[in-house]
Z-matrix of the N, CA and C atoms (Angstrom, degrees):
N
C 1 1.463
C 2 1.523 1 109.22
N 3 1.328 2 117.23 1 118.82
C 4 1.461 3 121.55 2 179.61
C 5 1.521 4 109.75 3 -85.65
N 6 1.323 5 116.92 4 115.09
C 7 1.456 6 121.84 5 -178.98
C 8 1.534 7 109.38 6 -77.10
N 9 1.323 8 116.16 7 138.72
C 10 1.462 9 121.66 8 176.53
C 11 1.526 10 107.39 9 -84.43
N 12 1.333 11 115.69 10 102.11
C 13 1.461 12 121.26 11 -175.45
C 14 1.527 13 113.33 12 -112.91
N 15 1.319 14 116.96 13 -29.64
C 16 1.462 15 120.30 14 -169.98
C 17 1.532 16 111.02 15 -132.97
N 18 1.331 17 114.89 16 170.03
C 19 1.458 18 119.70 17 175.40
C 20 1.531 19 110.58 18 -66.33
N 21 1.333 20 116.38 19 -27.22
C 22 1.458 21 119.44 20 176.52
C 23 1.527 22 110.54 21 -65.43
N 24 1.336 23 116.89 22 -35.02
C 25 1.468 24 120.46 23 176.30
C 26 1.527 25 110.30 24 -65.33
N 27 1.334 26 116.13 25 -39.07
C 28 1.467 27 120.12 26 176.98
C 29 1.519 28 110.14 27 -61.84
N 30 1.315 29 117.35 28 -45.21
C 31 1.468 30 121.19 29 -179.39
C 32 1.526 31 110.83 30 -63.01
N 33 1.323 32 116.83 31 -40.53
C 34 1.459 33 120.32 32 177.39
C 35 1.528 34 110.32 33 -63.16
N 36 1.330 35 115.72 34 -40.75
C 37 1.454 36 120.06 35 178.86
C 38 1.514 37 112.70 36 -65.10
N 39 1.322 38 116.69 37 -41.60
C 40 1.466 39 120.36 38 179.28
C 41 1.527 40 110.56 39 -63.34
N 42 1.319 41 116.05 40 -42.34
C 43 1.470 42 119.62 41 177.82
C 44 1.519 43 110.40 42 -62.51
N 45 1.319 44 115.75 43 -40.82
C 46 1.460 45 119.45 44 178.33
C 47 1.514 46 112.70 45 -65.72
N 48 1.326 47 116.78 46 -38.35
C 49 1.466 48 121.08 47 -179.88
C 50 1.524 49 111.95 48 -64.09
N 51 1.328 50 116.50 49 -41.68
C 52 1.460 51 120.12 50 179.89
C 53 1.529 52 110.61 51 -64.04
N 54 1.320 53 116.61 52 -34.99
C 55 1.461 54 120.17 53 177.05
C 56 1.534 55 111.11 54 -69.18
N 57 1.332 56 115.13 55 -34.86
C 58 1.469 57 119.98 56 -179.73
C 59 1.518 58 112.44 57 -75.46
N 60 1.335 59 116.84 58 -34.96
C 61 1.466 60 121.77 59 -174.91
C 62 1.519 61 108.86 60 -145.99
N 63 1.318 62 117.17 61 103.09
C 64 1.470 63 121.97 62 -175.60
C 65 1.526 64 112.18 63 -61.25
N 66 1.339 65 118.21 64 -22.07
C 67 1.465 66 120.99 65 179.30
C 68 1.519 67 111.94 66 -63.05
N 69 1.331 68 117.06 67 -21.70
C 70 1.458 69 120.60 68 -175.61
C 71 1.525 70 112.87 69 -81.55
N 72 1.320 71 117.32 70 -9.01
C 73 1.460 72 119.29 71 -179.46
C 74 1.528 73 111.08 72 -61.09
N 75 1.336 74 117.11 73 -44.30
C 76 1.464 75 118.79 74 179.84
C 77 1.520 76 111.14 75 -73.13
N 78 1.344 77 117.87 76 -26.31
C 79 1.465 78 120.70 77 176.72
C 80 1.526 79 109.49 78 -67.09
N 81 1.326 80 115.86 79 -43.29
C 82 1.465 81 120.80 80 177.78
C 83 1.534 82 109.75 81 -61.43
N 84 1.328 83 116.58 82 -41.81
C 85 1.468 84 120.84 83 -178.51
C 86 1.520 85 111.64 84 -64.02
N 87 1.327 86 117.82 85 -37.68
C 88 1.463 87 121.60 86 -176.43
C 89 1.531 88 113.37 87 -85.97
N 90 1.325 89 116.62 88 -23.74
C 91 1.468 90 119.63 89 -173.80
C 92 1.512 91 113.06 90 -72.98
N 93 1.316 92 117.23 91 -26.65
C 94 1.456 93 119.40 92 -175.13
C 95 1.519 94 110.56 93 75.46
N 96 1.328 95 118.42 94 -162.19
C 97 1.463 96 121.31 95 -178.99
C 98 1.530 97 111.06 96 -58.20
N 99 1.322 98 116.11 97 134.94
C 100 1.458 99 121.67 98 179.77
C 101 1.529 100 108.30 99 -101.43
N 102 1.341 101 117.90 100 112.97
C 103 1.469 102 120.49 101 -175.42
C 104 1.526 103 112.94 102 -66.55
N 105 1.325 104 115.69 103 149.43
C 106 1.466 105 121.40 104 175.95
C 107 1.522 106 110.16 105 -75.16
N 108 1.335 107 116.38 106 -49.43
C 109 1.470 108 123.09 107 177.61
C 110 1.528 109 112.83 108 52.46
N 111 1.320 110 117.48 109 54.36
C 112 1.455 111 121.16 110 174.84
C 113 1.520 112 110.20 111 -97.08
N 114 1.312 113 116.21 112 147.19
C 115 1.456 114 121.82 113 173.28
C 116 1.520 115 107.62 114 -140.24
N 117 1.328 116 116.40 115 159.56
C 118 1.460 117 120.42 116 -175.01
C 119 1.533 118 110.82 117 -66.69
N 120 1.340 119 116.53 118 139.54
C 121 1.470 120 119.09 119 175.66
C 122 1.520 121 110.88 120 -70.16
N 123 1.307 122 116.06 121 161.80
C 124 1.453 123 121.13 122 179.56
C 125 1.522 124 110.95 123 128.54
N 126 1.319 125 116.11 124 -172.96
C 127 1.458 126 119.44 125 -175.62
C 128 1.518 127 112.20 126 -63.01
N 129 1.332 128 117.97 127 -42.12
C 130 1.457 129 120.47 128 -179.23
C 131 1.525 130 111.57 129 -57.56
N 132 1.319 131 116.06 130 -40.31
C 133 1.460 132 120.42 131 -179.00
C 134 1.516 133 112.75 132 -64.07
N 135 1.329 134 116.42 133 -48.47
C 136 1.464 135 118.14 134 -177.77
C 137 1.527 136 110.75 135 -72.48
N 138 1.336 137 117.16 136 -30.52
C 139 1.465 138 119.88 137 177.60
C 140 1.525 139 110.90 138 -63.49
N 141 1.327 140 117.18 139 -40.19
C 142 1.470 141 119.95 140 179.94
C 143 1.518 142 111.09 141 -65.27
N 144 1.332 143 116.57 142 -33.78
C 145 1.467 144 120.66 143 178.49
C 146 1.526 145 110.38 144 -70.14
N 147 1.325 146 116.84 145 -42.19
C 148 1.463 147 120.65 146 178.15
C 149 1.530 148 110.35 147 -61.21
N 150 1.324 149 116.65 148 -42.56
C 151 1.464 150 121.27 149 179.86
C 152 1.527 151 110.55 150 -62.37
N 153 1.334 152 117.46 151 -34.37
C 154 1.470 153 121.33 152 -174.30
C 155 1.528 154 113.93 153 -80.09
N 156 1.342 155 117.70 154 -7.75
C 157 1.466 156 120.30 155 -177.40
C 158 1.525 157 111.70 156 -64.32
N 159 1.335 158 115.75 157 131.51
C 160 1.465 159 123.10 158 167.58
C 161 1.526 160 114.43 159 62.11
N 162 1.342 161 117.57 160 20.27
C 163 1.460 162 120.26 161 174.80
C 164 1.524 163 107.73 162 -133.81
N 165 1.315 164 115.99 163 165.45
C 166 1.460 165 120.20 164 177.78
C 167 1.519 166 109.96 165 -69.03
N 168 1.325 167 115.00 166 161.07
C 169 1.464 168 118.96 167 177.94
C 170 1.514 169 111.05 168 -60.72
N 171 1.330 170 117.00 169 -39.00
C 172 1.458 171 120.93 170 -179.63
C 173 1.530 172 111.36 171 -64.21
N 174 1.327 173 116.49 172 -42.90
C 175 1.469 174 120.43 173 179.63
C 176 1.520 175 111.17 174 -65.20
N 177 1.342 176 116.05 175 -43.44
C 178 1.461 177 120.34 176 179.04
C 179 1.527 178 110.75 177 -62.12
N 180 1.332 179 116.61 178 -42.22
C 181 1.466 180 120.45 179 -179.96
C 182 1.526 181 110.85 180 -63.51
N 183 1.338 182 116.51 181 -38.81
C 184 1.467 183 120.67 182 -179.79
C 185 1.535 184 110.42 183 -64.96
N 186 1.319 185 116.42 184 -44.62
C 187 1.472 186 120.42 185 178.99
C 188 1.520 187 109.83 186 -63.16
N 189 1.323 188 115.75 187 -44.76
C 190 1.471 189 119.77 188 -178.35
C 191 1.523 190 110.87 189 -62.73
N 192 1.314 191 117.38 190 -40.75
C 193 1.462 192 120.52 191 178.23
C 194 1.521 193 111.67 192 -61.95
N 195 1.348 194 115.95 193 -40.24
C 196 1.469 195 119.58 194 177.48
C 197 1.525 196 110.76 195 -64.96
N 198 1.336 197 116.76 196 -37.99
C 199 1.465 198 119.79 197 178.56
C 200 1.521 199 110.82 198 -64.09
N 201 1.331 200 116.53 199 -43.02
C 202 1.465 201 119.34 200 179.71
C 203 1.523 202 111.75 201 -66.78
N 204 1.323 203 116.28 202 -36.60
C 205 1.471 204 119.71 203 178.19
C 206 1.529 205 110.41 204 -66.37
N 207 1.335 206 116.33 205 -38.66
C 208 1.462 207 120.57 206 -177.43
C 209 1.525 208 112.62 207 -76.47
N 210 1.334 209 116.11 208 -37.62
C 211 1.457 210 120.42 209 -172.30
C 212 1.530 211 113.76 210 -101.95
N 213 1.321 212 116.40 211 -17.36
C 214 1.457 213 119.33 212 -174.41
C 215 1.517 214 110.30 213 81.89
N 216 1.306 215 116.77 214 -55.97
C 217 1.458 216 123.26 215 175.39
C 218 1.520 217 108.21 216 -140.85
N 219 1.319 218 116.73 217 133.46
C 220 1.461 219 120.42 218 -178.29
C 221 1.519 220 108.73 219 -82.75
N 222 1.328 221 115.25 220 100.11
C 223 1.466 222 122.12 221 177.92
C 224 1.521 223 108.91 222 -122.29
N 225 1.320 224 115.66 223 167.16
C 226 1.458 225 119.95 224 178.92
C 227 1.527 226 110.86 225 -61.08
N 228 1.332 227 117.00 226 -46.09
C 229 1.470 228 120.32 227 -179.86
C 230 1.526 229 111.30 228 -61.80
N 231 1.342 230 116.14 229 -41.01
C 232 1.459 231 119.78 230 -178.55
C 233 1.527 232 111.05 231 -64.61
N 234 1.327 233 117.26 232 -42.04
C 235 1.467 234 120.88 233 -179.76
C 236 1.521 235 110.59 234 -66.00
N 237 1.328 236 116.80 235 -37.25
C 238 1.466 237 119.45 236 178.75
C 239 1.526 238 112.17 237 -66.46
N 240 1.327 239 117.30 238 -17.83
C 241 1.465 240 120.20 239 179.29
C 242 1.528 241 112.39 240 -82.58
N 243 1.337 242 117.71 241 -10.66
C 244 1.460 243 121.47 242 -177.40
C 245 1.526 244 111.43 243 -78.01
N 246 1.323 245 116.08 244 135.68
C 247 1.451 246 120.80 245 173.29
C 248 1.521 247 110.77 246 -89.38
N 249 1.314 248 116.44 247 175.44
C 250 1.464 249 120.55 248 179.89
C 251 1.523 250 111.79 249 -60.68
N 252 1.329 251 116.87 250 -42.18
C 253 1.461 252 120.13 251 179.66
C 254 1.531 253 110.68 252 -64.70
N 255 1.315 254 116.28 253 -38.47
C 256 1.465 255 120.14 254 177.94
C 257 1.519 256 110.52 255 -59.89
N 258 1.315 257 115.78 256 -45.04
C 259 1.465 258 120.64 257 -178.29
C 260 1.528 259 111.20 258 -63.56
N 261 1.319 260 116.06 259 -40.72
C 262 1.472 261 119.40 260 178.95
C 263 1.524 262 110.55 261 -63.88
N 264 1.325 263 116.62 262 -41.79
C 265 1.457 264 120.27 263 -179.86
C 266 1.526 265 111.34 264 -64.49
N 267 1.321 266 116.72 265 -29.97
C 268 1.464 267 120.71 266 178.53
C 269 1.521 268 112.05 267 -76.72
N 270 1.346 269 116.06 268 -13.93
C 271 1.460 270 119.88 269 -178.83
C 272 1.505 271 113.86 270 94.68
N 273 1.331 272 116.79 271 11.03
C 274 1.465 273 120.72 272 179.93
C 275 1.529 274 110.11 273 -82.33
N 276 1.320 275 115.86 274 132.13
C 277 1.459 276 119.18 275 173.05
C 278 1.527 277 108.55 276 -68.83
N 279 1.310 278 115.74 277 162.65
C 280 1.470 279 119.46 278 179.46
C 281 1.521 280 110.82 279 -59.74
N 282 1.335 281 116.32 280 -42.02
C 283 1.471 282 120.17 281 -178.21
C 284 1.522 283 111.19 282 -63.33
N 285 1.336 284 116.28 283 -43.64
C 286 1.462 285 119.06 284 -179.47
C 287 1.524 286 111.24 285 -67.84
N 288 1.311 287 116.36 286 -40.51
C 289 1.459 288 119.63 287 179.12
C 290 1.531 289 110.33 288 -60.84
N 291 1.328 290 115.91 289 -42.70
C 292 1.464 291 119.30 290 -179.63
C 293 1.523 292 111.43 291 -66.47
N 294 1.317 293 116.88 292 -39.40
C 295 1.465 294 119.63 293 178.75
C 296 1.526 295 110.78 294 -66.01
N 297 1.317 296 116.50 295 -43.84
C 298 1.469 297 120.20 296 177.68
C 299 1.527 298 110.67 297 -58.40
N 300 1.313 299 116.56 298 -40.89
C 301 1.469 300 120.66 299 -179.85
C 302 1.527 301 111.70 300 -68.79
N 303 1.336 302 116.78 301 -41.13
C 304 1.472 303 119.04 302 179.85
C 305 1.526 304 111.45 303 -63.21
N 306 1.323 305 115.67 304 -43.26
C 307 1.465 306 118.74 305 178.79
C 308 1.528 307 109.68 306 -66.20
N 309 1.324 308 116.88 307 -39.47
C 310 1.463 309 120.62 308 178.21
C 311 1.524 310 111.01 309 -62.64
N 312 1.324 311 116.39 310 -44.49
C 313 1.466 312 120.44 311 -179.57
C 314 1.524 313 111.20 312 -63.57
N 315 1.335 314 116.29 313 -42.11
C 316 1.468 315 120.32 314 178.96
C 317 1.517 316 110.95 315 -64.96
N 318 1.324 317 116.82 316 -35.91
C 319 1.463 318 121.64 317 179.28
C 320 1.524 319 110.66 318 -68.33
N 321 1.334 320 116.43 319 -48.06
C 322 1.469 321 121.08 320 -178.93
C 323 1.521 322 111.15 321 -64.48
N 324 1.334 323 116.67 322 -37.04
C 325 1.467 324 120.98 323 -179.00
C 326 1.531 325 112.53 324 -77.33
N 327 1.324 326 116.46 325 -7.42
C 328 1.469 327 119.22 326 -179.07
C 329 1.518 328 113.37 327 77.64
N 330 1.340 329 115.66 328 16.85
C 331 1.464 330 119.15 329 179.97
C 332 1.532 331 111.46 330 -77.70
N 333 1.322 332 116.35 331 -21.17
C 334 1.460 333 120.86 332 176.59
C 335 1.528 334 108.33 333 -144.48
N 336 1.321 335 115.63 334 139.96
C 337 1.458 336 122.14 335 177.81
C 338 1.532 337 106.88 336 -112.43
N 339 1.320 338 116.04 337 103.36
C 340 1.465 339 120.85 338 -173.14
C 341 1.524 340 113.24 339 -70.77
N 342 1.318 341 117.14 340 -14.79
C 343 1.462 342 119.79 341 174.83
C 344 1.530 343 110.40 342 -89.87
N 345 1.310 344 117.09 343 -45.50
C 346 1.465 345 120.28 344 -179.24
C 347 1.521 346 111.98 345 -64.60
N 348 1.337 347 116.15 346 -30.58
C 349 1.466 348 119.20 347 -178.02
C 350 1.521 349 111.64 348 -66.21
N 351 1.319 350 116.42 349 -17.68
C 352 1.468 351 120.46 350 178.84
C 353 1.526 352 112.03 351 -66.09
N 354 1.317 353 116.77 352 -21.52
C 355 1.465 354 121.17 353 -179.57
C 356 1.522 355 112.95 354 -94.24
N 357 1.326 356 116.25 355 0.85
C 358 1.462 357 121.60 356 -178.94
C 359 1.528 358 109.07 357 -90.10
N 360 1.326 359 116.95 358 144.75
C 361 1.460 360 120.33 359 177.12
C 362 1.529 361 109.87 360 -58.98
N 363 1.326 362 115.50 361 148.10
C 364 1.465 363 121.16 362 -169.67
C 365 1.531 364 114.58 363 -53.07
N 366 1.343 365 120.22 364 -49.77
C 367 1.478 366 118.38 365 -177.05
C 368 1.528 367 113.08 366 -57.77
N 369 1.325 368 117.39 367 -42.34
C 370 1.466 369 120.54 368 -179.50
C 371 1.522 370 110.76 369 -70.57
N 372 1.321 371 116.69 370 -39.06
C 373 1.470 372 120.21 371 179.29
C 374 1.522 373 110.75 372 -65.13
N 375 1.326 374 117.07 373 -43.23
C 376 1.463 375 121.10 374 178.92
C 377 1.531 376 110.41 375 -62.91
N 378 1.327 377 116.48 376 -40.72
C 379 1.465 378 120.97 377 178.92
C 380 1.530 379 110.34 378 -61.49
N 381 1.332 380 116.62 379 -43.01
C 382 1.460 381 120.39 380 -178.43
C 383 1.530 382 111.29 381 -68.03
N 384 1.304 383 116.77 382 -42.24
C 385 1.463 384 120.30 383 -179.05
C 386 1.525 385 111.75 384 -67.53
N 387 1.321 386 116.54 385 -43.76
C 388 1.468 387 119.69 386 -177.07
C 389 1.527 388 112.63 387 -76.27
N 390 1.331 389 117.21 388 -5.26
C 391 1.462 390 119.70 389 173.83
C 392 1.530 391 110.47 390 -70.10
N 393 1.332 392 116.81 391 -18.67
C 394 1.463 393 120.98 392 175.64
C 395 1.523 394 108.13 393 -82.55
N 396 1.310 395 116.87 394 122.70
C 397 1.459 396 121.49 395 -177.58
C 398 1.524 397 110.45 396 -56.99
N 399 1.319 398 115.99 397 130.43
C 400 1.457 399 121.53 398 179.32
C 401 1.508 400 113.45 399 99.44
N 402 1.328 401 116.99 400 -18.76
C 403 1.460 402 120.74 401 177.40
C 404 1.530 403 107.49 402 -91.64
N 405 1.313 404 116.39 403 109.43
C 406 1.459 405 120.79 404 -179.01
C 407 1.513 406 111.82 405 -92.30
N 408 1.304 407 114.80 406 178.56
C 409 1.467 408 120.63 407 -177.73
C 410 1.532 409 111.29 408 -61.61
N 411 1.341 410 116.95 409 -40.63
C 412 1.466 411 119.54 410 -179.40
C 413 1.524 412 110.79 411 -59.84
N 414 1.324 413 116.64 412 -46.44
C 415 1.461 414 120.78 413 179.69
C 416 1.524 415 110.80 414 -59.77
N 417 1.325 416 116.43 415 -45.53
C 418 1.466 417 121.01 416 -179.43
C 419 1.527 418 111.03 417 -63.18
N 420 1.320 419 116.55 418 -44.22
C 421 1.461 420 120.21 419 -177.87
C 422 1.527 421 111.57 420 -67.59
N 423 1.321 422 116.79 421 -41.71
C 424 1.470 423 119.79 422 179.72
C 425 1.528 424 110.19 423 -67.27
N 426 1.334 425 117.84 424 -34.93
C 427 1.469 426 120.54 425 175.23
C 428 1.526 427 110.56 426 -62.23
N 429 1.321 428 116.42 427 -46.17
C 430 1.470 429 119.42 428 179.67
C 431 1.521 430 111.18 429 -64.77
N 432 1.313 431 116.95 430 -35.91
C 433 1.453 432 121.47 431 -177.45
C 434 1.533 433 111.13 432 -70.52
N 435 1.339 434 117.42 433 -53.00
C 436 1.454 435 120.77 434 -172.03
C 437 1.522 436 113.96 435 -90.80
N 438 1.317 437 118.25 436 -34.09
C 439 1.466 438 120.49 437 -177.44
C 440 1.524 439 112.57 438 -93.00
N 441 1.321 440 116.59 439 -38.92
C 442 1.462 441 119.90 440 -179.61
C 443 1.523 442 112.46 441 -89.20
N 444 1.332 443 116.66 442 -20.77
C 445 1.461 444 119.30 443 -176.00
C 446 1.512 445 112.57 444 70.08
N 447 1.327 446 116.10 445 26.10
C 448 1.468 447 120.03 446 -179.59
C 449 1.529 448 109.50 447 -62.19
N 450 1.320 449 118.37 448 134.87
C 451 1.465 450 120.52 449 -173.13
C 452 1.516 451 115.97 450 -82.02
N 453 1.335 452 117.59 451 -14.54
C 454 1.466 453 117.67 452 -166.19
C 455 1.520 454 112.80 453 -133.60
N 456 1.334 455 115.72 454 53.46
C 457 1.465 456 122.12 455 178.98
C 458 1.524 457 108.36 456 -126.64
N 459 1.335 458 117.18 457 133.30
C 460 1.457 459 121.12 458 177.16
C 461 1.525 460 108.43 459 -131.32
N 462 1.344 461 118.65 460 109.64
C 463 1.469 462 121.42 461 -178.25
C 464 1.528 463 111.63 462 -70.55
N 465 1.306 464 116.05 463 84.17
C 466 1.468 465 121.21 464 -172.44
C 467 1.526 466 112.80 465 -64.54
N 468 1.313 467 117.46 466 -22.06
C 469 1.462 468 120.12 467 179.81
C 470 1.515 469 113.84 468 -81.16
N 471 1.312 470 117.74 469 -3.58
C 472 1.459 471 121.88 470 -179.54
C 473 1.530 472 109.38 471 -74.05
N 474 1.331 473 116.84 472 119.08
C 475 1.464 474 120.88 473 -175.05
C 476 1.529 475 111.39 474 -64.07
N 477 1.330 476 116.52 475 -37.60
C 478 1.466 477 118.80 476 179.03
C 479 1.527 478 110.69 477 -62.67
N 480 1.322 479 117.03 478 -41.12
C 481 1.456 480 119.74 479 177.75
C 482 1.526 481 110.84 480 -65.62
N 483 1.314 482 117.17 481 -39.31
C 484 1.465 483 120.02 482 177.46
C 485 1.526 484 110.38 483 -60.46
N 486 1.333 485 115.92 484 -45.48
C 487 1.465 486 119.97 485 179.01
C 488 1.523 487 111.17 486 -64.18
N 489 1.331 488 116.02 487 -42.19
C 490 1.466 489 120.49 488 -178.52
C 491 1.519 490 111.27 489 -63.90
N 492 1.320 491 117.16 490 -45.27
C 493 1.466 492 120.81 491 -179.75
C 494 1.520 493 110.00 492 -64.50
N 495 1.337 494 116.55 493 -44.66
C 496 1.455 495 119.91 494 179.66
C 497 1.514 496 112.23 495 -60.68
N 498 1.325 497 116.45 496 -43.93
C 499 1.463 498 121.34 497 -179.38
C 500 1.524 499 111.00 498 -68.31
N 501 1.325 500 116.52 499 -46.91
C 502 1.467 501 120.81 500 -175.36
C 503 1.522 502 112.38 501 -66.36
N 504 1.324 503 116.72 502 -35.41
C 505 1.462 504 120.47 503 -177.04
C 506 1.531 505 112.71 504 -95.23
N 507 1.337 506 116.31 505 3.51
C 508 1.455 507 120.23 506 175.46
C 509 1.516 508 114.44 507 69.18
N 510 1.322 509 117.04 508 33.84
C 511 1.466 510 120.83 509 179.75
C 512 1.527 511 109.78 510 -81.64
N 513 1.326 512 116.72 511 144.50
C 514 1.465 513 120.51 512 -177.47
C 515 1.524 514 111.63 513 -68.77
N 516 1.311 515 117.08 514 -37.86
C 517 1.453 516 122.15 515 -178.56
C 518 1.522 517 109.24 516 -119.30
N 519 1.331 518 115.37 517 150.96
C 520 1.455 519 119.28 518 175.21
C 521 1.518 520 109.19 519 -63.73
N 522 1.329 521 118.16 520 126.01
C 523 1.466 522 119.86 521 -178.15
C 524 1.524 523 111.43 522 -67.23
N 525 1.309 524 116.03 523 147.81
C 526 1.460 525 121.63 524 176.83
C 527 1.530 526 109.22 525 -79.30
N 528 1.326 527 115.10 526 172.00
C 529 1.463 528 119.41 527 178.79
C 530 1.529 529 111.16 528 -59.72
N 531 1.324 530 116.95 529 -42.24
C 532 1.473 531 119.52 530 -179.39
C 533 1.526 532 110.80 531 -67.50
N 534 1.322 533 116.77 532 -36.49
C 535 1.461 534 119.91 533 177.30
C 536 1.527 535 111.11 534 -67.51
N 537 1.337 536 115.84 535 -38.94
C 538 1.463 537 119.70 536 176.81
C 539 1.523 538 110.18 537 -63.82
N 540 1.328 539 116.53 538 -41.23
C 541 1.466 540 120.16 539 177.82
C 542 1.522 541 110.60 540 -55.74
N 543 1.322 542 115.74 541 -44.20
C 544 1.464 543 120.10 542 179.88
C 545 1.526 544 111.31 543 -67.29
N 546 1.334 545 116.52 544 -44.16
C 547 1.464 546 120.35 545 178.98
C 548 1.523 547 111.69 546 -60.55
N 549 1.328 548 115.48 547 -41.47
C 550 1.464 549 120.34 548 -174.16
C 551 1.520 550 113.03 549 -73.49
N 552 1.315 551 117.02 550 -13.80
C 553 1.466 552 119.48 551 -179.35
C 554 1.521 553 111.74 552 -55.81
N 555 1.317 554 116.72 553 -39.56
C 556 1.460 555 120.20 554 -176.85
C 557 1.530 556 112.11 555 -74.62
N 558 1.342 557 118.12 556 -7.90
C 559 1.468 558 120.99 557 178.95
C 560 1.527 559 112.21 558 -93.81
N 561 1.317 560 116.88 559 -0.87
C 562 1.461 561 121.03 560 175.57
C 563 1.534 562 108.60 561 -69.00
N 564 1.331 563 119.69 562 139.38
C 565 1.475 564 129.40 563 12.47
C 566 1.532 565 114.22 564 -98.28
N 567 1.346 566 117.34 565 28.01
C 568 1.462 567 121.73 566 -176.48
C 569 1.532 568 111.70 567 -118.70
N 570 1.319 569 118.23 568 32.42
C 571 1.458 570 118.98 569 -175.39
C 572 1.532 571 113.16 570 -65.87
N 573 1.323 572 117.77 571 -29.82
C 574 1.464 573 119.59 572 177.66
C 575 1.524 574 111.33 573 -67.53
N 576 1.324 575 116.88 574 -35.92
C 577 1.460 576 120.32 575 175.86
C 578 1.524 577 109.48 576 -70.32
N 579 1.335 578 116.95 577 -37.00
C 580 1.465 579 120.30 578 176.92
C 581 1.526 580 110.23 579 -62.02
N 582 1.332 581 117.83 580 -40.27
C 583 1.472 582 120.25 581 177.67
C 584 1.523 583 110.70 582 -62.10
N 585 1.308 584 117.18 583 -45.19
C 586 1.463 585 120.63 584 177.21
C 587 1.532 586 110.63 585 -60.37
N 588 1.318 587 115.27 586 -41.56
C 589 1.466 588 120.43 587 -179.87
C 590 1.522 589 111.02 588 -59.93
N 591 1.328 590 117.49 589 -47.88
C 592 1.461 591 120.10 590 -176.97
C 593 1.521 592 112.03 591 -71.71
N 594 1.338 593 119.17 592 -31.50
C 595 1.464 594 120.01 593 172.47
C 596 1.527 595 109.72 594 -63.50
N 597 1.334 596 115.84 595 -43.50
C 598 1.470 597 119.64 596 179.21
C 599 1.527 598 111.11 597 -64.74
N 600 1.334 599 116.25 598 -39.26
C 601 1.463 600 121.23 599 177.85
C 602 1.529 601 110.36 600 -61.72
N 603 1.315 602 116.21 601 -45.20
C 604 1.465 603 120.27 602 -179.02
C 605 1.530 604 111.03 603 -64.18
N 606 1.332 605 115.81 604 -42.17
C 607 1.461 606 119.33 605 178.91
C 608 1.522 607 111.45 606 -63.58
N 609 1.308 608 116.83 607 -36.17
C 610 1.460 609 121.15 608 -177.81
C 611 1.528 610 111.97 609 -78.96
N 612 1.321 611 116.76 610 -48.10
C 613 1.461 612 121.27 611 -173.43
C 614 1.523 613 112.88 612 -81.06
N 615 1.316 614 117.35 613 -34.75
C 616 1.457 615 120.43 614 -178.52
C 617 1.522 616 112.12 615 -107.17
N 618 1.326 617 115.84 616 2.87
C 619 1.458 618 122.81 617 173.10
C 620 1.510 619 113.55 618 59.12
N 621 1.309 620 115.39 619 44.59
C 622 1.463 621 119.22 620 176.60
C 623 1.521 622 109.16 621 -135.97
N 624 1.326 623 115.44 622 139.19
C 625 1.451 624 120.51 623 177.54
C 626 1.529 625 107.60 624 -91.94
N 627 1.321 626 115.78 625 102.64
C 628 1.455 627 119.21 626 -171.34
C 629 1.513 628 112.97 627 -114.78
N 630 1.328 629 117.67 628 2.02
C 631 1.454 630 119.00 629 -179.31
C 632 1.522 631 109.03 630 -68.96
N 633 1.352 632 117.77 631 134.78
C 634 1.458 633 119.91 632 -178.21
C 635 1.529 634 112.50 633 -53.54
N 636 1.324 635 115.01 634 147.79
C 637 1.455 636 120.90 635 -178.13
C 638 1.518 637 109.65 636 -67.09
N 639 1.330 638 116.37 637 130.66
C 640 1.464 639 121.64 638 174.29
C 641 1.514 640 108.09 639 -135.83
N 642 1.343 641 117.56 640 86.33
C 643 1.466 642 121.10 641 -176.12
C 644 1.526 643 111.83 642 -58.43
């Protein structure tokens, strides 16, 4: 498994994608620079992804900044020390606070190793991560993509990616998650680079910064 660590890995992936699917050549041309967006694996990484779910990038950044100000460092132990009132003051919804706590508890108890899981093949890693209540497939896939540098993950449930793929490939309707899964099959083993490409395309063509927050 080739880990996506550098911009050179991104360039290699883009070249590979164009060879796999000629339709992506114009997507690469329009997307502009494709960001690496890597962050260190561990509790802090997955916590930032959980915070970024279903909110704007600005809102997620504001919540994350408050968490860092309150905790000094966002660790599993620190999050477990927060009470319900603390979480509300930070701007965390009840669901997000509970998910952050469950992942923190599993990490502290040694039930999951967020660094070791980066070396596990994607299907098994996703299964292990989503076994924690509140951690959905999108969260697991984005963790593997940005924190683990996994080369072959495409978060098909991401609405921005669905819109980007539909727009870039000239589809009449926005493809569903299952349709995206089928489309992305031909982009293996570079699906993680394809996801970065389509996020960059969407940001460039539709003028929105939609890449998940990775502090």
